[in-house]
N, CA, C and O atoms as a DFTB+ gen file, in Angstrom:
324 C
 N C O
     1  1      16.661      23.078     -11.538
     2  2      16.076      22.229     -12.564
     3  2      15.438      21.024     -11.900
     4  3      16.060      20.374     -11.059
     5  1      14.213      20.726     -12.267
     6  2      13.479      19.607     -11.703
     7  2      13.870      18.334     -12.441
     8  3      13.823      18.288     -13.670
     9  1      14.252      17.308     -11.702
    10  2      14.627      16.051     -12.334
    11  2      13.412      15.144     -12.446
    12  3      12.448      15.268     -11.691
    13  1      13.480      14.242     -13.390
    14  2      12.400      13.294     -13.622
    15  2      12.719      12.028     -12.848
    16  3      13.825      11.502     -12.972
    17  1      11.774      11.516     -12.041
    18  2      12.026      10.268     -11.329
    19  2      12.333       9.135     -12.304
    20  3      11.775       9.096     -13.400
    21  1      13.209       8.220     -11.920
    22  2      13.603       7.119     -12.795
    23  2      12.400       6.304     -13.265
    24  3      12.374       5.867     -14.415
    25  1      11.403       6.089     -12.404
    26  2      10.234       5.292     -12.767
    27  2       9.425       5.946     -13.878
    28  3       8.739       5.255     -14.632
    29  1       9.498       7.280     -13.991
    30  2       8.705       7.984     -14.990
    31  2       9.386       8.012     -16.358
    32  3       8.734       8.299     -17.363
    33  1      10.676       7.722     -16.411
    34  2      11.401       7.765     -17.676
    35  2      11.093       6.514     -18.475
    36  3      11.396       5.399     -18.052
    37  1      10.491       6.714     -19.629
    38  2      10.131       5.590     -20.477
    39  2      11.281       5.271     -21.413
    40  3      11.652       4.109     -21.577
    41  1      11.837       6.287     -22.019
    42  2      12.935       6.069     -22.954
    43  2      13.674       7.377     -23.187
    44  3      13.264       8.445     -22.733
    45  1      14.769       7.253     -23.909
    46  2      15.537       8.442     -24.283
    47  2      15.615       8.494     -25.800
    48  3      15.465       7.483     -26.486
    49  1      15.850       9.691     -26.301
    50  2      15.975       9.887     -27.741
    51  2      16.988      10.983     -27.993
    52  3      17.071      11.950     -27.235
    53  1      17.755      10.833     -29.057
    54  2      18.778      11.796     -29.422
    55  2      18.135      13.053     -30.002
    56  3      17.117      12.975     -30.690
    57  1      18.728      14.198     -29.725
    58  2      18.210      15.486     -30.191
    59  2      18.060      15.523     -31.706
    60  3      17.086      16.084     -32.208
    61  1      18.992      14.945     -32.440
    62  2      18.901      14.936     -33.906
    63  2      17.673      14.160     -34.382
    64  3      17.031      14.554     -35.356
    65  1      17.343      13.058     -33.701
    66  2      16.162      12.280     -34.065
    67  2      14.879      13.048     -33.760
    68  3      13.897      12.949     -34.495
    69  1      14.895      13.817     -32.669
    70  2      13.725      14.628     -32.325
    71  2      13.487      15.673     -33.402
    72  3      12.350      15.882     -33.826
    73  1      14.544      16.324     -33.842
    74  2      14.401      17.345     -34.881
    75  2      13.810      16.766     -36.164
    76  3      13.049      17.446     -36.852
    77  1      14.147      15.535     -36.489
    78  2      13.688      14.929     -37.736
    79  2      12.285      14.340     -37.639
    80  3      11.581      14.263     -38.645
    81  1      11.864      13.918     -36.428
    82  2      10.614      13.153     -36.314
    83  2       9.737      13.599     -35.145
    84  3       9.084      12.759     -34.527
    85  1       9.703      14.868     -34.829
    86  2       8.988      15.342     -33.647
    87  2       7.508      14.976     -33.657
    88  3       6.990      14.506     -32.644
    89  1       6.831      15.172     -34.749
    90  2       5.394      14.884     -34.819
    91  2       5.115      13.404     -34.522
    92  3       4.202      13.087     -33.759
    93  1       5.888      12.513     -35.115
    94  2       5.686      11.079     -34.893
    95  2       6.007      10.692     -33.448
    96  3       5.334       9.839     -32.869
    97  1       7.027      11.315     -32.872
    98  2       7.411      11.021     -31.496
    99  2       6.296      11.424     -30.540
   100  3       5.927      10.653     -29.654
   101  1       5.767      12.611     -30.713
   102  2       4.700      13.087     -29.829
   103  2       3.457      12.218     -29.968
   104  3       2.849      11.853     -28.962
   105  1       3.073      11.884     -31.183
   106  2       1.867      11.077     -31.368
   107  2       2.048       9.663     -30.826
   108  3       1.058       8.993     -30.529
   109  1       3.275       9.197     -30.692
   110  2       3.530       7.866     -30.158
   111  2       3.533       7.796     -28.644
   112  3       3.508       6.703     -28.078
   113  1       3.563       8.945     -27.974
   114  2       3.556       8.964     -26.509
   115  2       2.134       8.858     -25.981
   116  3       1.211       9.431     -26.558
   117  1       1.956       8.132     -24.893
   118  2       0.674       8.086     -24.189
   119  2       0.593       9.270     -23.239
   120  3       1.631       9.768     -22.802
   121  1      -0.609       9.738     -22.903
   122  2      -0.722      10.842     -21.943
   123  2       0.005      10.518     -20.637
   124  3      -0.191       9.454     -20.049
   125  1       0.839      11.447     -20.200
   126  2       1.609      11.278     -18.979
   127  2       2.937      10.566     -19.174
   128  3       3.768      10.550     -18.266
   129  1       3.147       9.985     -20.330
   130  2       4.386       9.272     -20.610
   131  2       5.500      10.274     -20.909
   132  3       5.279      11.254     -21.621
   133  1       6.683      10.035     -20.372
   134  2       7.799      10.956     -20.549
   135  2       8.882      10.340     -21.418
   136  3       9.096       9.128     -21.403
   137  1       9.566      11.198     -22.181
   138  2      10.706      10.786     -22.977
   139  2      11.805      11.821     -22.757
   140  3      11.552      13.022     -22.851
   141  1      13.011      11.369     -22.467
   142  2      14.126      12.270     -22.211
   143  2      14.878      12.490     -23.513
   144  3      15.249      11.538     -24.198
   145  1      15.098      13.749     -23.843
   146  2      15.858      14.124     -25.030
   147  2      17.301      14.314     -24.595
   148  3      17.583      15.072     -23.667
   149  1      18.224      13.615     -25.276
   150  2      19.637      13.667     -24.901
   151  2      20.485      14.151     -26.064
   152  3      20.112      14.028     -27.231
   153  1      21.640      14.709     -25.709
   154  2      22.648      15.088     -26.702
   155  2      23.984      14.665     -26.139
   156  3      24.348      15.054     -25.029
   157  1      24.714      13.874     -26.893
   158  2      26.005      13.335     -26.460
   159  2      25.865      12.588     -25.135
   160  3      26.760      12.634     -24.291
   161  1      24.743      11.904     -24.962
   162  2      24.511      11.108     -23.766
   163  2      24.072      11.882     -22.541
   164  3      23.824      11.282     -21.495
   165  1      23.967      13.204     -22.642
   166  2      23.561      14.038     -21.521
   167  2      22.116      14.490     -21.706
   168  3      21.750      14.955     -22.786
   169  1      21.283      14.360     -20.659
   170  2      19.881      14.789     -20.780
   171  2      19.768      16.297     -20.974
   172  3      20.423      17.077     -20.282
   173  1      18.926      16.694     -21.927
   174  2      18.687      18.116     -22.203
   175  2      17.305      18.557     -21.748
   176  3      17.139      19.635     -21.177
   177  1      16.318      17.708     -22.010
   178  2      14.935      18.082     -21.715
   179  2      14.097      16.820     -21.598
   180  3      14.508      15.735     -22.011
   181  1      12.916      16.989     -21.028
   182  2      11.962      15.893     -20.935
   183  2      10.708      16.281     -21.693
   184  3      10.130      17.343     -21.464
   185  1      10.301      15.418     -22.584
   186  2       9.093      15.625     -23.380
   187  2       8.002      14.767     -22.768
   188  3       8.153      13.549     -22.678
   189  1       6.893      15.389     -22.342
   190  2       5.783      14.668     -21.728
   191  2       4.502      15.030     -22.447
   192  3       4.199      16.206     -22.645
   193  1       3.753      14.018     -22.836
   194  2       2.472      14.274     -23.494
   195  2       1.427      14.591     -22.433
   196  3       1.306      13.878     -21.437
   197  1       0.677      15.659     -22.651
   198  2      -0.358      16.069     -21.699
   199  2      -1.567      15.150     -21.818
   200  3      -1.737      14.450     -22.816
   201  1      -2.398      15.166     -20.791
   202  2      -3.624      14.368     -20.798
   203  2      -4.681      15.022     -21.664
   204  3      -4.462      16.084     -22.248
   205  1      -5.818      14.378     -21.736
   206  2      -6.920      14.929     -22.524
   207  2      -7.461      16.190     -21.866
   208  3      -7.483      16.312     -20.641
   209  1      -7.892      17.113     -22.692
   210  2      -8.525      18.328     -22.198
   211  2     -10.023      18.149     -22.023
   212  3     -10.652      18.872     -21.251
   213  1     -10.594      17.192     -22.734
   214  2     -12.038      16.966     -22.644
   215  2     -12.326      15.503     -22.950
   216  3     -11.492      14.797     -23.518
   217  1     -13.498      15.068     -22.571
   218  2     -13.938      13.713     -22.837
   219  2     -14.208      13.569     -24.332
   220  3     -14.748      14.493     -24.939
   221  1     -13.849      12.438     -24.948
   222  2     -13.998      12.319     -26.396
   223  2     -15.454      12.277     -26.880
   224  3     -15.710      12.510     -28.061
   225  1     -16.401      11.987     -25.999
   226  2     -17.812      11.927     -26.389
   227  2     -18.537      13.173     -25.881
   228  3     -18.259      13.660     -24.785
   229  1     -19.440      13.665     -26.666
   230  2     -20.238      14.810     -26.252
   231  2     -21.614      14.339     -25.803
   232  3     -22.154      13.374     -26.344
   233  1     -22.173      15.016     -24.823
   234  2     -23.506      14.667     -24.336
   235  2     -24.504      14.790     -25.477
   236  3     -24.518      15.787     -26.198
   237  1     -25.338      13.767     -25.635
   238  2     -26.365      13.779     -26.678
   239  2     -25.868      13.350     -28.039
   240  3     -26.623      13.423     -29.009
   241  1     -24.626      12.904     -28.152
   242  2     -24.082      12.558     -29.467
   243  2     -24.714      11.303     -30.065
   244  3     -24.575      11.063     -31.264
   245  1     -25.409      10.493     -29.254
   246  2     -26.051       9.277     -29.761
   247  2     -27.565       9.415     -29.834
   248  3     -28.267       8.412     -29.963
   249  1     -28.080      10.634     -29.755
   250  2     -29.535      10.813     -29.689
   251  2     -30.260      10.347     -30.948
   252  3     -31.411       9.920     -30.854
   253  1     -29.646      10.409     -32.093
   254  2     -30.295       9.985     -33.330
   255  2     -29.901       8.572     -33.735
   256  3     -30.204       8.145     -34.849
   257  1     -29.237       7.848     -32.860
   258  2     -28.797       6.494     -33.143
   259  2     -29.893       5.507     -32.754
   260  3     -30.485       5.624     -31.681
   261  1     -30.163       4.535     -33.625
   262  2     -31.169       3.518     -33.318
   263  2     -30.546       2.494     -32.383
   264  3     -29.437       2.015     -32.617
   265  1     -31.273       2.165     -31.321
   266  2     -30.814       1.188     -30.350
   267  2     -31.779       0.015     -30.321
   268  3     -32.980       0.187     -30.527
   269  1     -31.260      -1.166     -30.067
   270  2     -32.082      -2.349     -29.937
   271  2     -32.025      -2.831     -28.495
   272  3     -30.961      -2.846     -27.876
   273  1     -33.170      -3.222     -27.973
   274  2     -33.237      -3.761     -26.626
   275  2     -34.165      -4.971     -26.654
   276  3     -35.227      -4.925     -27.274
   277  1     -33.773      -6.043     -25.992
   278  2     -34.573      -7.265     -25.961
   279  2     -35.933      -6.980     -25.327
   280  3     -36.053      -6.132     -24.443
   281  1     -36.956      -7.703     -25.793
   282  2     -38.304      -7.518     -25.258
   283  2     -38.367      -7.827     -23.761
   284  3     -39.153      -7.218     -23.035
   285  1     -37.553      -8.756     -23.305
   286  2     -37.572      -9.141     -21.898
   287  2     -36.458      -8.468     -21.091
   288  3     -36.025      -9.002     -20.070
   289  1     -36.008      -7.335     -21.532
   290  2     -34.900      -6.638     -20.874
   291  2     -35.163      -6.419     -19.385
   292  3     -34.275      -6.641     -18.561
   293  1     -36.363      -5.992     -19.037
   294  2     -36.651      -5.678     -17.636
   295  2     -37.386      -6.805     -16.911
   296  3     -37.923      -6.598     -15.822
   297  1     -37.411      -7.997     -17.512
   298  2     -38.038      -9.161     -16.851
   299  2     -37.146      -9.612     -15.692
   300  3     -35.924      -9.472     -15.751
   301  1     -37.765     -10.154     -14.636
   302  2     -36.954     -10.634     -13.494
   303  2     -36.013     -11.751     -13.920
   304  3     -36.367     -12.579     -14.760
   305  1     -34.848     -11.777     -13.360
   306  2     -33.869     -12.823     -13.653
   307  2     -34.225     -14.086     -12.879
   308  3     -34.707     -14.017     -11.748
   309  1     -33.984     -15.234     -13.494
   310  2     -34.298     -16.499     -12.842
   311  2     -33.500     -16.679     -11.551
   312  3     -34.004     -17.269     -10.595
   313  1     -32.286     -16.189     -11.511
   314  2     -31.448     -16.326     -10.317
   315  2     -32.023     -15.593      -9.115
   316  3     -31.710     -15.942      -7.977
   317  1     -32.847     -14.596      -9.340
   318  2     -33.373     -13.782      -8.250
   319  2     -34.854     -14.086      -7.953
   320  3     -35.491     -13.382      -7.168
   321  1     -35.387     -15.128      -8.579
   322  2     -36.813     -15.465      -8.389
   323  2     -37.083     -15.962      -6.973
   324  3     -38.223     -16.289      -6.640
């Protein structure tokens, strides 16, 4: 059995609480964050939220969005004159 390094353990939770609130527990974890599930004070399992599978933005998703740019956007900066 692979043990979890102490630095990676964020918190522990009782098995009964996991059974009652699993969805809320998982949604409260950050990617890579671990939580140890215990019963009678003994660790049973480690719950770790996985990272993202894809980037939240898709290429071209802002193509129909209106953008504003200052008229002097590409003018030389005074500091570099």
